[in-house]
Backbone as JSON Lines, residues from 0, in Angstrom:
{"i":0,"aa":"M","n":[78.07,89.41,116.82],"ca":[78.98,90.54,116.85],"c":[78.81,91.27,118.18]}
{"i":1,"aa":"V","n":[79.92,91.68,118.75],"ca":[79.91,92.42,120.01],"c":[80.28,93.87,119.7]}
{"i":2,"aa":"A","n":[79.49,94.79,120.17],"ca":[79.76,96.21,119.96],"c":[80.55,96.75,121.14]}
{"i":3,"aa":"M","n":[81.36,97.78,120.88],"ca":[82.11,98.44,121.95],"c":[81.26,99.56,122.54]}
{"i":4,"aa":"G","n":[81.27,99.66,123.83],"ca":[80.6,100.76,124.5],"c":[81.4,102.05,124.32]}
{"i":5,"aa":"T","n":[80.77,103.17,124.64],"ca":[81.41,104.47,124.48],"c":[82.72,104.56,125.26]}
{"i":6,"aa":"A","n":[82.74,104.1,126.49],"ca":[83.95,104.18,127.31],"c":[85.09,103.38,126.67]}
{"i":7,"aa":"A","n":[84.79,102.21,126.14],"ca":[85.83,101.4,125.5],"c":[86.33,102.06,124.22]}
{"i":8,"aa":"R","n":[85.43,102.67,123.44],"ca":[85.86,103.36,122.22],"c":[86.76,104.54,122.55]}
{"i":9,"aa":"R","n":[86.44,105.27,123.6],"ca":[87.27,106.41,124.01],"c":[88.67,105.94,124.39]}
{"i":10,"aa":"L","n":[88.76,104.88,125.14],"ca":[90.07,104.37,125.55],"c":[90.82,103.81,124.37]}
{"i":11,"aa":"S","n":[90.13,103.17,123.44],"ca":[90.78,102.59,122.27],"c":[91.44,103.68,121.42]}
{"i":12,"aa":"L","n":[90.74,104.76,121.15],"ca":[91.29,105.85,120.35],"c":[92.54,106.42,121.01]}
{"i":13,"aa":"R","n":[92.45,106.7,122.28],"ca":[93.58,107.28,123.02],"c":[94.75,106.3,123.1]}
{"i":14,"aa":"A","n":[94.47,105.01,123.17],"ca":[95.53,104.0,123.27],"c":[96.28,103.82,121.95]}
{"i":15,"aa":"H","n":[95.66,104.17,120.83],"ca":[96.27,103.93,119.51],"c":[96.96,105.15,118.92]}
{"i":16,"aa":"L","n":[96.55,106.36,119.31],"ca":[97.01,107.56,118.62],"c":[97.56,108.62,119.56]}
{"i":17,"aa":"G","n":[98.52,109.39,119.06],"ca":[98.99,110.56,119.77],"c":[100.03,110.3,120.84]}
{"i":18,"aa":"P","n":[100.32,111.32,121.64],"ca":[101.42,111.24,122.6],"c":[101.14,110.31,123.78]}
{"i":19,"aa":"D","n":[99.89,110.03,124.08],"ca":[99.55,109.17,125.23],"c":[99.25,107.74,124.82]}
{"i":20,"aa":"K","n":[99.6,107.38,123.59],"ca":[99.31,106.03,123.09],"c":[100.03,104.97,123.92]}
{"i":21,"aa":"H","n":[99.5,103.76,123.86],"ca":[100.07,102.61,124.56],"c":[101.46,102.32,123.99]}
{"i":22,"aa":"A","n":[102.32,101.74,124.8],"ca":[103.68,101.42,124.37],"c":[103.71,100.48,123.16]}
{"i":23,"aa":"D","n":[102.68,99.66,122.98],"ca":[102.63,98.74,121.85],"c":[101.99,99.35,120.6]}
{"i":24,"aa":"A","n":[101.51,100.59,120.68],"ca":[100.88,101.24,119.52],"c":[101.93,101.53,118.45]}
{"i":25,"aa":"L","n":[101.48,101.7,117.22],"ca":[102.4,101.97,116.11],"c":[103.12,103.29,116.3]}
{"i":26,"aa":"P","n":[104.46,103.31,116.22],"ca":[105.19,104.57,116.35],"c":[105.05,105.45,115.11]}
{"i":27,"aa":"N","n":[104.84,104.81,113.95],"ca":[104.67,105.52,112.68],"c":[103.49,104.95,111.93]}
{"i":28,"aa":"L","n":[102.85,105.8,111.14],"ca":[101.79,105.37,110.24],"c":[102.23,105.73,108.83]}
{"i":29,"aa":"Y","n":[101.89,104.87,107.87],"ca":[102.27,105.07,106.48],"c":[100.99,105.31,105.68]}
{"i":30,"aa":"F","n":[100.82,106.55,105.25],"ca":[99.58,106.97,104.6],"c":[99.63,106.71,103.1]}
{"i":31,"aa":"A","n":[98.53,106.16,102.6],"ca":[98.39,105.8,101.2],"c":[97.17,106.48,100.61]}
{"i":32,"aa":"L","n":[97.16,106.6,99.29],"ca":[96.01,107.07,98.52],"c":[95.5,105.9,97.69]}
{"i":33,"aa":"L","n":[94.19,105.82,97.51],"ca":[93.6,104.71,96.76],"c":[92.48,105.2,95.85]}
{"i":34,"aa":"T","n":[92.15,104.38,94.85],"ca":[91.08,104.7,93.9],"c":[89.7,104.29,94.41]}
{"i":35,"aa":"G","n":[89.63,103.68,95.57],"ca":[88.36,103.25,96.15],"c":[88.57,102.83,97.58]}
{"i":36,"aa":"D","n":[87.59,102.21,98.15],"ca":[87.58,101.8,99.55],"c":[88.75,100.87,99.87]}
{"i":37,"aa":"P","n":[89.63,101.24,100.82],"ca":[90.75,100.38,101.15],"c":[90.32,99.05,101.78]}
{"i":38,"aa":"F","n":[89.12,99.0,102.32],"ca":[88.6,97.77,102.91],"c":[87.8,96.96,101.89]}
{"i":39,"aa":"G","n":[87.79,97.46,100.65],"ca":[87.08,96.79,99.57],"c":[87.99,96.64,98.37]}
{"i":40,"aa":"A","n":[87.54,97.16,97.23],"ca":[88.27,96.96,95.97],"c":[89.16,98.14,95.6]}
{"i":41,"aa":"G","n":[89.44,99.05,96.53],"ca":[90.29,100.19,96.22],"c":[91.69,99.76,95.82]}
{"i":42,"aa":"A","n":[92.27,100.49,94.86],"ca":[93.62,100.17,94.37],"c":[94.58,101.3,94.72]}
{"i":43,"aa":"E","n":[95.72,100.94,95.25],"ca":[96.78,101.89,95.55],"c":[97.72,101.94,94.34]}
{"i":44,"aa":"P","n":[98.19,103.13,93.95],"ca":[99.15,103.18,92.85],"c":[100.42,102.39,93.19]}
{"i":45,"aa":"T","n":[101.1,101.9,92.16],"ca":[102.42,101.31,92.35],"c":[103.42,102.47,92.41]}
{"i":46,"aa":"S","n":[104.69,102.19,92.39],"ca":[105.7,103.26,92.44],"c":[105.83,104.03,91.13]}
{"i":47,"aa":"T","n":[105.08,103.6,90.11],"ca":[105.08,104.32,88.83],"c":[104.71,105.79,89.08]}
{"i":48,"aa":"G","n":[105.44,106.69,88.46],"ca":[105.16,108.12,88.6],"c":[105.69,108.7,89.9]}
{"i":49,"aa":"G","n":[106.48,107.92,90.63],"ca":[107.07,108.42,91.87],"c":[106.17,108.3,93.09]}
{"i":50,"aa":"Y","n":[105.07,107.56,92.97],"ca":[104.17,107.4,94.12],"c":[104.87,106.62,95.24]}
{"i":51,"aa":"A","n":[104.65,107.03,96.46],"ca":[105.12,106.31,97.63],"c":[104.25,106.7,98.82]}
{"i":52,"aa":"R","n":[104.07,105.77,99.73],"ca":[103.36,106.1,100.97],"c":[104.15,107.13,101.76]}
{"i":53,"aa":"V","n":[103.45,107.88,102.59],"ca":[104.07,108.92,103.4],"c":[104.13,108.45,104.85]}
{"i":54,"aa":"A","n":[105.33,108.45,105.41],"ca":[105.52,108.08,106.82],"c":[105.3,109.3,107.7]}
{"i":55,"aa":"K","n":[104.49,109.13,108.73],"ca":[104.27,110.19,109.71],"c":[104.39,109.57,111.1]}
{"i":56,"aa":"A","n":[105.07,110.27,111.99],"ca":[105.15,109.81,113.37],"c":[103.76,109.89,114.0]}
{"i":57,"aa":"N","n":[103.4,108.86,114.73],"ca":[102.11,108.79,115.42],"c":[102.29,109.48,116.77]}
{"i":58,"aa":"D","n":[102.25,110.81,116.75],"ca":[102.58,111.57,117.95],"c":[101.7,112.82,118.08]}
{"i":59,"aa":"A","n":[102.08,113.68,119.0],"ca":[101.31,114.9,119.27],"c":[101.28,115.84,118.06]}
{"i":60,"aa":"A","n":[102.33,115.84,117.24],"ca":[102.35,116.72,116.07],"c":[101.28,116.3,115.05]}
{"i":61,"aa":"L","n":[100.99,115.01,114.97],"ca":[100.0,114.53,114.02],"c":[98.58,114.56,114.59]}
{"i":62,"aa":"W","n":[98.41,114.16,115.84],"ca":[97.06,114.01,116.41],"c":[96.75,114.94,117.57]}
{"i":63,"aa":"G","n":[97.76,115.51,118.19],"ca":[97.53,116.27,119.41],"c":[97.26,115.31,120.57]}
{"i":64,"aa":"T","n":[96.93,115.86,121.71],"ca":[96.58,115.04,122.86],"c":[95.11,114.69,122.75]}
{"i":65,"aa":"I","n":[94.81,113.41,122.86],"ca":[93.43,112.96,122.74],"c":[92.81,112.94,124.13]}
{"i":66,"aa":"A","n":[91.79,113.75,124.31],"ca":[91.13,113.87,125.6],"c":[90.39,112.57,125.94]}
{"i":67,"aa":"A","n":[90.18,112.37,127.23],"ca":[89.54,111.14,127.7],"c":[88.18,110.89,127.06]}
{"i":68,"aa":"G","n":[87.41,111.9,126.78],"ca":[86.08,111.72,126.2],"c":[86.02,111.86,124.69]}
{"i":69,"aa":"Q","n":[87.14,112.01,124.03],"ca":[87.19,112.26,122.6],"c":[86.93,110.98,121.81]}
{"i":70,"aa":"L","n":[86.02,111.03,120.84],"ca":[85.7,109.86,120.02],"c":[86.2,109.99,118.58]}
{"i":71,"aa":"A","n":[86.81,111.12,118.23],"ca":[87.36,111.3,116.89],"c":[88.62,112.15,116.99]}
{"i":72,"aa":"A","n":[89.61,111.81,116.14],"ca":[90.88,112.54,116.15],"c":[91.21,112.99,114.73]}
{"i":73,"aa":"P","n":[91.1,114.29,114.44],"ca":[91.51,114.79,113.13],"c":[93.03,115.03,113.12]}
{"i":74,"aa":"T","n":[93.62,114.96,111.95],"ca":[95.05,115.24,111.85],"c":[95.3,116.72,112.12]}
{"i":75,"aa":"L","n":[96.39,117.0,112.8],"ca":[96.79,118.39,113.06],"c":[97.85,118.85,112.08]}
{"i":76,"aa":"A","n":[98.42,117.92,111.32],"ca":[99.48,118.24,110.36],"c":[99.03,117.85,108.96]}
{"i":77,"aa":"A","n":[99.55,118.55,107.98],"ca":[99.29,118.19,106.58],"c":[100.03,116.9,106.25]}
{"i":78,"aa":"I","n":[99.49,116.16,105.29],"ca":[100.15,114.96,104.78],"c":[100.41,115.22,103.31]}
{"i":79,"aa":"T","n":[101.7,115.23,102.96],"ca":[102.12,115.59,101.61],"c":[102.92,114.45,101.0]}
{"i":80,"aa":"W","n":[102.49,114.01,99.84],"ca":[103.17,112.93,99.12],"c":[104.29,113.52,98.28]}
{"i":81,"aa":"P","n":[105.23,112.67,97.82],"ca":[106.31,113.16,96.96],"c":[105.77,113.76,95.65]}
{"i":82,"aa":"I","n":[106.53,114.66,95.08],"ca":[106.17,115.26,93.79],"c":[106.18,114.15,92.74]}
{"i":83,"aa":"A","n":[105.12,114.06,91.98],"ca":[105.01,113.02,90.95],"c":[106.05,113.25,89.86]}
{"i":84,"aa":"T","n":[106.62,112.15,89.38],"ca":[107.55,112.21,88.24],"c":[106.83,111.91,86.93]}
{"i":85,"aa":"G","n":[105.58,111.53,87.03],"ca":[104.77,111.2,85.85],"c":[103.41,110.73,86.31]}
{"i":86,"aa":"L","n":[102.64,110.22,85.4],"ca":[101.31,109.71,85.7],"c":[101.43,108.47,86.6]}
{"i":87,"aa":"Y","n":[100.59,108.37,87.62],"ca":[100.59,107.19,88.49],"c":[100.08,105.98,87.71]}
{"i":88,"aa":"S","n":[100.34,104.8,88.24],"ca":[99.91,103.55,87.61],"c":[98.39,103.45,87.51]}
{"i":89,"aa":"T","n":[97.67,104.19,88.33],"ca":[96.21,104.19,88.3],"c":[95.68,105.12,87.21]}
{"i":90,"aa":"G","n":[96.58,105.76,86.47],"ca":[96.17,106.66,85.39],"c":[95.51,107.91,85.93]}
{"i":91,"aa":"A","n":[94.56,108.42,85.18],"ca":[93.86,109.64,85.58],"c":[92.66,109.34,86.48]}
{"i":92,"aa":"T","n":[92.54,108.1,86.93],"ca":[91.45,107.73,87.83],"c":[91.6,108.51,89.14]}
{"i":93,"aa":"P","n":[90.56,109.19,89.6],"ca":[90.67,109.95,90.84],"c":[91.01,109.06,92.04]}
{"i":94,"aa":"L","n":[91.86,109.58,92.9],"ca":[92.17,108.93,94.17],"c":[91.13,109.45,95.16]}
{"i":95,"aa":"T","n":[90.29,108.57,95.65],"ca":[89.12,108.96,96.43],"c":[89.18,108.57,97.91]}
{"i":96,"aa":"H","n":[90.17,107.76,98.27],"ca":[90.26,107.25,99.64],"c":[91.69,107.32,100.17]}
{"i":97,"aa":"W","n":[91.81,107.25,101.47],"ca":[93.11,107.2,102.13],"c":[93.16,105.94,102.99]}
{"i":98,"aa":"A","n":[94.36,105.55,103.35],"ca":[94.55,104.42,104.25],"c":[95.83,104.64,105.03]}
{"i":99,"aa":"A","n":[95.89,104.07,106.22],"ca":[97.1,104.11,107.04],"c":[97.53,102.67,107.32]}
{"i":100,"aa":"F","n":[98.78,102.39,107.0],"ca":[99.36,101.07,107.16],"c":[100.47,101.1,108.21]}
{"i":101,"aa":"D","n":[100.95,99.92,108.57],"ca":[102.05,99.81,109.52],"c":[103.41,99.69,108.83]}
{"i":102,"aa":"N","n":[103.44,99.85,107.51],"ca":[104.67,99.63,106.76],"c":[104.64,100.49,105.49]}
{"i":103,"aa":"S","n":[105.82,100.75,104.94],"ca":[105.9,101.58,103.74],"c":[105.48,100.83,102.47]}
{"i":104,"aa":"A","n":[105.45,99.51,102.52],"ca":[105.01,98.69,101.38],"c":[104.36,97.44,101.95]}
{"i":105,"aa":"G","n":[103.21,97.08,101.42],"ca":[102.51,95.93,101.99],"c":[102.04,96.27,103.39]}
{"i":106,"aa":"G","n":[102.21,95.36,104.3],"ca":[101.87,95.63,105.68],"c":[100.4,95.45,105.98]}
{"i":107,"aa":"V","n":[100.02,95.85,107.18],"ca":[98.66,95.7,107.69],"c":[97.93,97.03,107.58]}
{"i":108,"aa":"L","n":[96.74,96.98,107.03],"ca":[95.86,98.14,106.94],"c":[95.23,98.37,108.31]}
{"i":109,"aa":"W","n":[95.43,99.56,108.87],"ca":[94.89,99.88,110.2],"c":[93.67,100.79,110.13]}
{"i":110,"aa":"Y","n":[93.74,101.81,109.31],"ca":[92.67,102.81,109.24],"c":[92.48,103.21,107.78]}
{"i":111,"aa":"G","n":[91.32,103.74,107.47],"ca":[91.1,104.24,106.12],"c":[89.71,104.85,106.0]}
{"i":112,"aa":"G","n":[89.52,105.56,104.91],"ca":[88.22,106.16,104.67],"c":[88.23,107.01,103.43]}
{"i":113,"aa":"P","n":[87.09,107.62,103.12],"ca":[87.0,108.48,101.93],"c":[87.68,109.83,102.16]}
{"i":114,"aa":"L","n":[88.19,110.4,101.09],"ca":[88.71,111.77,101.13],"c":[87.54,112.73,100.99]}
{"i":115,"aa":"T","n":[87.66,113.91,101.54],"ca":[86.6,114.91,101.38],"c":[86.56,115.43,99.95]}
{"i":116,"aa":"S","n":[87.71,115.44,99.28],"ca":[87.8,115.82,97.86],"c":[88.76,114.85,97.19]}
{"i":117,"aa":"S","n":[88.4,114.36,96.02],"ca":[89.29,113.43,95.33],"c":[90.53,114.16,94.81]}
{"i":118,"aa":"I","n":[91.56,113.37,94.55],"ca":[92.84,113.89,94.06],"c":[93.11,113.22,92.71]}
{"i":119,"aa":"V","n":[93.52,114.01,91.73],"ca":[93.92,113.46,90.43],"c":[95.36,113.88,90.19]}
{"i":120,"aa":"V","n":[96.21,112.9,89.94],"ca":[97.59,113.18,89.56],"c":[97.66,113.02,88.05]}
{"i":121,"aa":"S","n":[97.79,114.15,87.37],"ca":[97.72,114.12,85.9],"c":[99.09,114.01,85.24]}
{"i":122,"aa":"G","n":[100.15,114.04,86.03],"ca":[101.48,113.89,85.46],"c":[102.56,114.46,86.35]}
{"i":123,"aa":"A","n":[103.74,114.62,85.77],"ca":[104.89,115.13,86.51],"c":[104.6,116.47,87.16]}
{"i":124,"aa":"N","n":[105.18,116.66,88.31],"ca":[105.12,117.88,89.11],"c":[103.84,118.05,89.91]}
{"i":125,"aa":"D","n":[102.86,117.17,89.76],"ca":[101.7,117.2,90.65],"c":[102.16,116.69,92.02]}
{"i":126,"aa":"Q","n":[101.59,117.24,93.07],"ca":[101.96,116.79,94.42],"c":[100.7,116.67,95.28]}
{"i":127,"aa":"P","n":[100.26,115.43,95.5],"ca":[99.09,115.24,96.36],"c":[99.37,115.75,97.78]}
{"i":128,"aa":"R","n":[98.36,116.42,98.34],"ca":[98.51,116.97,99.69],"c":[97.15,117.02,100.35]}
{"i":129,"aa":"L","n":[97.13,116.59,101.58],"ca":[95.93,116.71,102.39],"c":[96.23,117.7,103.52]}
{"i":130,"aa":"P","n":[95.46,118.77,103.62],"ca":[95.74,119.75,104.67],"c":[95.42,119.2,106.05]}
{"i":131,"aa":"A","n":[95.94,119.85,107.05],"ca":[95.63,119.49,108.43],"c":[94.13,119.43,108.59]}
{"i":132,"aa":"G","n":[93.64,118.43,109.29],"ca":[92.21,118.26,109.54],"c":[91.47,117.5,108.46]}
{"i":133,"aa":"A","n":[92.16,117.13,107.36],"ca":[91.49,116.47,106.25],"c":[91.19,114.99,106.55]}
{"i":134,"aa":"L","n":[91.9,114.39,107.47],"ca":[91.66,112.99,107.85],"c":[91.25,112.91,109.3]}
{"i":135,"aa":"T","n":[90.28,112.07,109.6],"ca":[89.83,111.86,110.98],"c":[89.66,110.38,111.23]}
{"i":136,"aa":"I","n":[90.22,109.94,112.32],"ca":[89.99,108.57,112.77],"c":[88.94,108.65,113.87]}
{"i":137,"aa":"S","n":[87.88,107.87,113.71],"ca":[86.73,107.99,114.59],"c":[86.39,106.67,115.26]}
{"i":138,"aa":"Q","n":[85.94,106.75,116.48],"ca":[85.44,105.59,117.22],"c":[83.95,105.74,117.49]}
{"i":139,"aa":"T","n":[83.26,106.51,116.66],"ca":[81.83,106.69,116.84],"c":[81.08,105.47,116.31]}
{"i":140,"aa":"G","n":[79.86,105.34,116.71],"ca":[79.02,104.26,116.19],"c":[78.98,103.15,117.09]}
């Protein structure tokens, strides 16, 4: 395994996110909620209960300008899912992780991690929301 040096990690973060991203970087990210690790056995709800991924532009409004020495980028905007029409397919199981994909359904998993607080959708009219700063993409380590 080859590790990335600090300089490479800094450039990678800036190349993928925000207003200075590379021309080939994703223009939009589709945020999902899961019952566990998106890189492991985590399960994303189906469309049952009105669940859907949230599309956010990968721009300055979401990430701000990433400084040359920055190794982590927290969200600057809230991420709000649609109002639930009923219980999600995952039932009352807490949603403990987030993920960002390149598509609204299926697609490639790009980023993910644990939520600071789990979310439970107990039925209609619940609306999952992560406040600004609740998600961070990091190039540390």
